[in-house]
C-alpha positions as CSV (number, residue, x, y, z in Angstrom):
1,X,14.6,1.0,-5.0
2,X,14.6,3.1,-1.8
3,X,12.9,1.7,1.4
4,X,9.9,3.4,2.7
5,X,10.7,5.7,5.6
6,X,10.1,4.2,9.0
7,X,7.7,7.0,9.9
8,X,5.7,6.2,6.8
9,X,5.2,2.4,7.2
10,X,2.2,2.8,9.8
11,X,-0.5,5.4,8.8
12,X,-3.2,6.2,11.4
13,X,-6.3,7.9,10.0
14,X,-9.5,9.2,11.6
15,X,-12.6,10.8,10.0
16,X,-14.5,13.7,11.4
17,X,-18.0,12.3,11.9
18,X,-19.7,15.7,11.1
19,X,-17.6,16.7,8.0
20,X,-16.6,13.1,6.9
21,X,-13.1,14.6,6.2
22,X,-10.2,12.2,6.9
23,X,-7.2,13.3,8.6
24,X,-3.9,11.6,9.8
25,X,-3.4,11.0,13.5
26,X,0.1,11.2,15.0
27,X,1.5,7.7,15.7
28,X,2.4,7.2,19.4
29,X,5.4,4.9,19.7
30,X,5.4,1.9,22.1
31,X,6.8,-1.5,22.1
32,X,4.0,-3.2,19.8
33,X,4.3,-0.3,17.3
34,X,8.0,-0.7,17.2
35,X,7.8,-4.5,16.8
36,X,5.3,-4.1,13.8
37,X,7.6,-1.5,12.3
38,X,10.5,-3.9,12.6
39,X,8.3,-6.5,10.9
40,X,7.3,-4.1,8.0
41,X,10.9,-3.3,7.4
42,X,12.0,-6.9,7.2
43,X,9.1,-7.8,4.9
44,X,9.8,-4.7,2.6
45,X,13.5,-5.5,2.5
46,X,12.6,-9.0,1.3
47,X,10.1,-7.5,-1.3
48,X,12.7,-5.1,-2.6
49,X,15.3,-7.9,-3.1
50,X,12.7,-9.9,-5.4
51,X,11.6,-7.1,-7.6
52,X,11.2,-7.9,-11.4
53,X,11.3,-5.9,-14.5
54,X,9.4,-6.3,-17.7
55,X,10.8,-5.4,-21.0
56,X,7.6,-4.0,-22.5
57,X,7.2,-1.3,-25.1
58,X,4.8,1.6,-24.4
59,X,2.3,-0.1,-26.8
60,X,2.4,-3.3,-24.8
61,X,1.8,-1.3,-21.6
62,X,-1.1,0.5,-23.1
63,X,-2.5,-2.9,-24.2
64,X,-2.1,-4.3,-20.7
65,X,-3.7,-1.1,-19.2
66,X,-6.8,-1.4,-21.5
67,X,-7.3,-5.1,-21.0
68,X,-10.0,-6.1,-18.6
69,X,-8.5,-8.9,-16.2
70,X,-11.7,-10.1,-14.9
71,X,-11.2,-13.2,-12.7
72,X,-15.0,-14.0,-12.7
73,X,-15.3,-14.1,-9.0
74,X,-17.0,-10.7,-8.5
75,X,-18.4,-7.7,-10.4
76,X,-15.0,-5.8,-10.4
77,X,-12.1,-6.3,-12.8
78,X,-8.7,-7.0,-11.2
79,X,-6.1,-4.2,-11.9
80,X,-2.4,-4.8,-12.0
81,X,-0.5,-2.2,-10.2
82,X,3.4,-2.6,-10.7
83,X,4.1,0.5,-8.5
84,X,3.1,-1.1,-5.3
85,X,6.3,-2.9,-4.3
86,X,6.4,-2.4,-0.5
87,X,3.7,-2.6,2.1
88,X,2.3,0.1,4.5
89,X,0.0,-0.7,7.4
90,X,-3.0,1.6,7.3
91,X,-5.3,2.0,10.3
92,X,-8.6,3.8,9.9
93,X,-11.5,4.4,12.2
94,X,-14.3,6.9,12.8
95,X,-14.5,8.8,16.1
96,X,-17.9,8.4,17.7
């Protein structure tokens, strides 16, 4: 598994208050940003080392996908996403 590129680990987004369109804001590097990037790379390196694999047929995967994994804690079912194996920090806000 390839690591996420350092430039993609922190995503800053803003939203135009008139159009409600979301857009990506360039990340300005500073010591705090570099420290957080270092931490994300360390965490992701650990996560990549501990990946697991499941020996499931396509039928088994379809069965899992169609099953409602309701934990009973809220009105939403809990989805299992095996594609998310690393973390990214996303910062969003709306300009006033």
